[in-house]
ROBA-655505 format. One line per field, with one value per residue (C-alpha): residue in one letter; residue number from 0; x, z, y. Coordinates in Angstrom, 1 decimal, padded with zeros to 4 digits. Each point is the difference from the previous one (the first is absolute). Example, Ala and Ser with C-alpha at 12.3 -4.5 7.8 and 13.67 -1.06 7.14 Angstrom:
# ROBA-655505
aa	c(A, S)
i	c(0, 1)
x	c(012.3, 001.4)
z	c(007.8, -000.7)
y	c(-004.5, 003.4)
***
This chain:
# ROBA-655505
aa	c(M, A, S, T, K, V, S, E, Q, M, L, E, I, V, V, S, N, I, A, P, C, T, L, P, A, L, A, Y, G, P, Q, P, I, E, W, H, S, D, A, M, P, V, W, A, W, I, S, W, P, H, R, P, T, E, R, I, E, A, F, A, R, G, W, N, D, R, V, V, I, V, E, W, T, A, E, R, G, T, V, S, T, V, V, W, R, N, A, V, T, R, R, D, A, A, A, R, R, L, A, D, D, P, G, R, R, A, T, A, P, K, P, P, L, P, A, S, P, R, P, T, L)
i	c(0, 1, 2, 3, 4, 5, 6, 7, 8, 9, 10, 11, 12, 13, 14, 15, 16, 17, 18, 19, 20, 21, 22, 23, 24, 25, 26, 27, 28, 29, 30, 31, 32, 33, 34, 35, 36, 37, 38, 39, 40, 41, 42, 43, 44, 45, 46, 47, 48, 49, 50, 51, 52, 53, 54, 55, 56, 57, 58, 59, 60, 61, 62, 63, 64, 65, 66, 67, 68, 69, 70, 71, 72, 73, 74, 75, 76, 77, 78, 79, 80, 81, 82, 83, 84, 85, 86, 87, 88, 89, 90, 91, 92, 93, 94, 95, 96, 97, 98, 99, 100, 101, 102, 103, 104, 105, 106, 107, 108, 109, 110, 111, 112, 113, 114, 115, 116, 117, 118, 119, 120)
x	c(000.0, 002.7, 002.0, -003.1, -000.6, 003.6, -000.2, -003.1, 001.6, 003.1, -002.1, -001.9, 003.3, 001.3, -003.2, -000.2, 003.5, -000.6, 000.8, -002.5, 000.5, 002.1, 000.7, 003.3, 002.4, -000.7, -003.6, 001.1, 000.6, 002.5, -001.2, 001.9, -001.8, -000.7, 000.5, -001.9, 000.7, -003.6, -001.9, -003.3, -002.9, -001.5, -002.2, 002.1, -001.0, 002.6, 000.4, 001.2, 001.3, -002.0, -003.3, -002.4, 001.0, -001.1, -000.5, 002.0, 000.7, 003.6, 002.4, 001.6, 003.7, 001.1, -001.5, 000.5, -002.4, -000.4, 000.6, -000.5, 002.1, -002.5, 000.6, -002.2, 000.3, -000.9, 000.3, 003.6, 001.0, 000.2, -000.6, 000.5, -000.5, -000.2, -003.4, -001.3, -001.1, -003.6, -000.1, 000.3, -002.4, 000.3, -001.5, -002.0, -003.4, -001.9, 001.8, -000.7, -003.7, 000.0, 001.9, -002.6, -002.9, 000.7, -003.2, 001.4, 003.4, -001.1, -001.8, 002.2, 002.4, 003.7, 001.5, 002.4, 003.7, 001.4, 001.8, 003.7, 003.2, 001.2, -001.9, -002.1, -002.5)
z	c(000.0, 001.0, -003.1, -002.2, 001.6, -000.5, -003.6, -000.6, 001.6, -002.1, -003.2, 001.0, 000.4, -003.4, -001.8, 001.6, -001.3, -003.6, -002.1, -002.5, -003.7, -001.6, -003.5, -001.6, -000.9, -003.7, 000.6, 001.1, -003.6, -001.1, 002.3, 003.2, 003.3, 001.5, 003.8, 002.5, 003.6, 000.7, -000.4, -001.8, 001.7, -002.5, -000.4, -001.6, -001.3, 001.4, -001.3, 002.1, -000.9, 002.7, 000.3, -002.1, -001.2, 002.4, -000.1, 002.9, 001.3, -000.9, -000.8, -003.4, 000.4, -003.6, -003.5, -003.7, -002.9, 000.5, 003.6, 003.5, 003.1, 002.9, 003.7, 003.0, 003.5, 000.7, 003.1, -000.8, -000.7, -003.1, -003.3, -003.5, -003.5, -003.6, -001.7, -003.3, 000.0, -000.8, 003.2, 002.1, 000.6, 002.3, 003.4, 001.0, 001.5, -003.2, -000.6, 003.5, -000.4, -003.2, 001.7, 002.8, -002.5, -002.5, -001.9, -000.9, -000.9, -003.3, -001.2, 001.4, -002.6, 000.7, 000.5, -002.8, 000.8, -000.3, -003.3, 000.6, -002.0, 002.9, 001.0, 003.1, 001.8)
y	c(000.0, 002.5, -000.6, 000.5, 003.4, 001.0, -001.1, 002.1, 003.0, -000.3, -000.4, 003.2, 001.9, -001.2, 000.8, 003.5, 000.7, -000.8, 003.0, 001.5, -000.5, 002.8, 001.0, -000.7, 002.9, -000.6, 001.1, 003.5, 001.1, 002.7, 002.8, 000.2, -000.3, 003.4, -000.3, 002.3, 000.7, 000.8, -003.2, 000.2, -001.9, -002.5, -003.0, -002.8, -003.4, -002.4, -003.6, -002.9, -003.4, -001.7, 001.9, 002.2, 003.5, 002.7, 003.7, 001.7, 003.4, 000.7, 002.9, 000.6, 000.7, 000.1, -000.4, 000.4, -000.3, -003.8, -001.0, 001.2, -001.0, -000.3, -000.7, -000.7, -001.1, -003.6, -002.2, -000.8, 003.7, 002.1, -001.9, 001.3, -001.2, 001.2, 000.0, 001.1, 003.7, -000.9, -002.0, 003.2, 002.8, 003.0, -000.4, 003.1, 000.7, -000.7, -003.2, -001.1, 000.6, -002.0, -002.8, -000.2, -000.2, -002.9, 000.9, 003.4, -001.2, -001.6, 003.2, 002.7, 001.7, -000.2, 003.5, 000.9, 000.2, 003.5, 000.9, 000.3, -000.6, -002.1, -003.1, 000.6, -002.1)
***
C-alpha cells in the first residue's frame, strides 16, 4: 500500500513538470524577436504533450510577425514557451468579459491590431 501511494505521488510530480509544447526556431521566420521589458498581459492557447490545449492568462515577453514568447506562473514556478502569433490575444477588460461569456465569444468581433511598421501585439 505505501509503495503504491509513493508511486502515485512520484507520477503526479513527473506529470506536473512536463513542459508545454513549443515552436522550433525555424518557425520564427526571418524577422528578429522584439523583446520588451514591460510584459503585455495576454490570453494564450498553450499545447501540452499529455493533456488538451488550454487558454491561459499569460504575459507576452517578445514577439515578431509570426511567433510570441509567452510566460506565466504555474505551481512549479515561471513557465515560458513560444506559440504562433494567432494563438495570442490581448488581455483587457473587454477580452475578460468575452472570456466569461462563451456565447458572446463566437459572435464578438476581434479588435484590429494597430498599424505600425514594427510588429506589435
